[in-house]
C-alpha positions as semicolon CSV with decimal commas, in nm:
position;residue;x (nm);y (nm);z (nm)
1;M;-5,015;4,013;-11,715
2;K;-4,792;4,246;-11,513
3;V;-4,488;4,391;-11,685
4;I;-4,224;4,648;-11,593
5;L;-4,164;4,916;-11,854
6;R;-3,802;4,965;-11,963
7;Q;-3,880;5,284;-12,155
8;D;-4,156;5,541;-12,167
9;V;-4,447;5,399;-12,369
10;E;-4,707;5,643;-12,494
11;N;-5,055;5,591;-12,343
12;L;-4,921;5,321;-12,109
13;G;-4,664;5,456;-11,864
14;K;-4,315;5,576;-11,789
15;M;-3,991;5,386;-11,742
16;G;-4,000;5,173;-11,427
17;D;-4,380;5,159;-11,397
18;I;-4,538;4,822;-11,326
19;V;-4,846;4,800;-11,545
20;E;-5,115;4,541;-11,613
21;V;-5,156;4,467;-11,985
22;R;-5,317;4,192;-12,192
23;D;-5,105;3,883;-12,241
24;G;-5,085;3,914;-12,620
25;Y;-4,979;4,281;-12,606
26;A;-4,698;4,192;-12,365
27;R;-4,580;3,877;-12,550
28;N;-4,614;4,008;-12,906
29;Y;-4,527;4,376;-12,878
30;L;-4,374;4,503;-12,553
31;I;-4,130;4,225;-12,466
32;P;-3,995;4,148;-12,820
33;R;-3,923;4,518;-12,879
34;G;-3,743;4,548;-12,546
35;L;-3,998;4,793;-12,406
36;A;-4,087;4,577;-12,103
37;Y;-3,989;4,281;-11,881
38;Y;-4,210;4,028;-11,711
39;A;-4,267;4,159;-11,359
40;S;-4,044;3,942;-11,138
41;E;-3,801;4,014;-10,856
42;G;-3,497;3,971;-11,083
43;A;-3,650;4,201;-11,343
44;I;-3,710;4,471;-11,082
45;R;-3,345;4,457;-10,974
46;R;-3,228;4,466;-11,337
47;L;-3,453;4,764;-11,409
48;E;-3,313;4,956;-11,113
49;Q;-2,963;4,906;-11,254
50;E;-3,080;5,023;-11,599
51;K;-3,240;5,331;-11,441
52;R;-2,912;5,428;-11,278
53;Q;-2,724;5,387;-11,608
54;Y;-2,994;5,585;-11,791
55;Q;-2,973;5,870;-11,536
56;R;-2,593;5,881;-11,567
57;R;-2,617;5,894;-11,947
58;L;-2,876;6,174;-11,932
59;E;-2,653;6,371;-11,697
60;R;-2,353;6,333;-11,933
61;E;-2,566;6,446;-12,227
62;R;-2,691;6,748;-12,031
63;I;-2,338;6,852;-11,934
64;S;-2,210;6,822;-12,292
65;A;-2,514;7,020;-12,415
66;Q;-2,435;7,295;-12,161
67;E;-2,075;7,311;-12,283
68;L;-2,193;7,335;-12,645
69;A;-2,446;7,603;-12,545
70;A;-2,169;7,810;-12,387
71;Q;-1,973;7,795;-12,715
72;L;-2,279;7,880;-12,924
73;E;-2,366;8,179;-12,703
74;Q;-2,037;8,341;-12,812
75;L;-2,123;8,319;-13,183
76;V;-2,259;8,596;-13,402
77;L;-2,387;8,457;-13,732
78;S;-2,436;8,663;-14,046
79;I;-2,658;8,551;-14,332
80;P;-2,665;8,762;-14,650
81;M;-3,004;8,770;-14,823
82;R;-3,143;8,934;-15,135
83;V;-3,348;9,238;-15,040
84;G;-3,639;9,410;-15,211
85;E;-3,800;9,742;-15,138
86;E;-3,832;9,868;-14,779
87;G;-3,582;9,613;-14,648
88;R;-3,810;9,314;-14,712
89;L;-3,635;8,989;-14,799
90;F;-3,703;8,775;-15,101
91;G;-3,814;8,465;-14,909
92;S;-3,717;8,416;-14,547
93;V;-3,431;8,287;-14,335
94;T;-3,494;7,918;-14,267
95;P;-3,362;7,690;-13,992
96;Q;-3,171;7,501;-14,264
97;M;-2,984;7,820;-14,361
98;I;-2,890;7,877;-13,996
99;A;-2,779;7,512;-13,960
100;D;-2,565;7,546;-14,274
101;E;-2,402;7,863;-14,137
102;L;-2,333;7,684;-13,807
103;S;-2,176;7,390;-13,993
104;L;-1,941;7,633;-14,168
105;R;-1,828;7,739;-13,819
106;G;-1,768;7,376;-13,717
107;F;-2,090;7,304;-13,525
108;T;-2,312;7,015;-13,625
109;I;-2,665;7,118;-13,530
110;D;-2,979;6,955;-13,667
111;R;-3,213;7,204;-13,834
112;R;-3,505;7,067;-13,627
113;A;-3,329;7,185;-13,309
114;I;-3,339;7,547;-13,432
115;V;-3,650;7,720;-13,301
116;L;-3,790;8,020;-13,488
117;E;-4,104;8,165;-13,330
118;E;-4,186;8,339;-13,656
119;P;-4,018;8,347;-13,998
120;I;-3,738;8,602;-14,038
121;R;-3,841;8,822;-14,332
122;S;-3,654;9,146;-14,273
123;L;-3,302;9,279;-14,224
124;G;-3,170;9,321;-13,873
125;T;-3,048;9,141;-13,566
126;F;-3,236;8,845;-13,423
127;E;-3,203;8,609;-13,128
128;V;-3,233;8,246;-13,244
129;K;-3,294;7,968;-12,991
130;I;-3,136;7,626;-13,040
131;K;-3,274;7,340;-12,832
132;L;-2,974;7,117;-12,756
133;H;-3,131;6,909;-12,479
134;P;-3,472;6,907;-12,308
135;E;-3,320;7,121;-12,030
136;V;-3,063;7,322;-12,234
137;V;-3,145;7,597;-12,484
138;A;-2,874;7,812;-12,644
139;T;-2,934;8,157;-12,790
140;V;-2,735;8,267;-13,094
141;K;-2,724;8,620;-13,232
142;L;-2,810;8,633;-13,603
143;W;-2,746;8,927;-13,835
144;V;-2,949;8,926;-14,155
145;T;-2,768;9,149;-14,404
146;S;-2,820;9,262;-14,762
147;A;-2,641;9,049;-15,023
148;E;-2,434;9,256;-15,262
149;E;-2,511;9,155;-15,619
């Protein structure tokens, strides 16, 4: 059976592809979950309209992510940590700690969007990347300081 994919389906195809699948897979999985249409002329026209709406939504999301990135680029975060000998931290700075510090500043960022190439285990200044959108990455300056006890 030929179907038109409404969304990207792993190991099958991308949105808008016309693919040949087994009848049961189309009737019992793809179509009930809204992942595909039967391949007909009306479905092709409807999919083209959905593609345009999807592209407009992606563009709006990208623009809002760029605006948020511009605001985040201005920030300098400071996280106080307990320090042992030679400036080594007890533990490390986690993405959750950075997300909590951002929420104190009024930004709601998911901790999974914060990218740390390696754990931060020493005092100093670090550049932290935050993936806001597949095309937009913000860089925030982070100061790790000694906590006064």
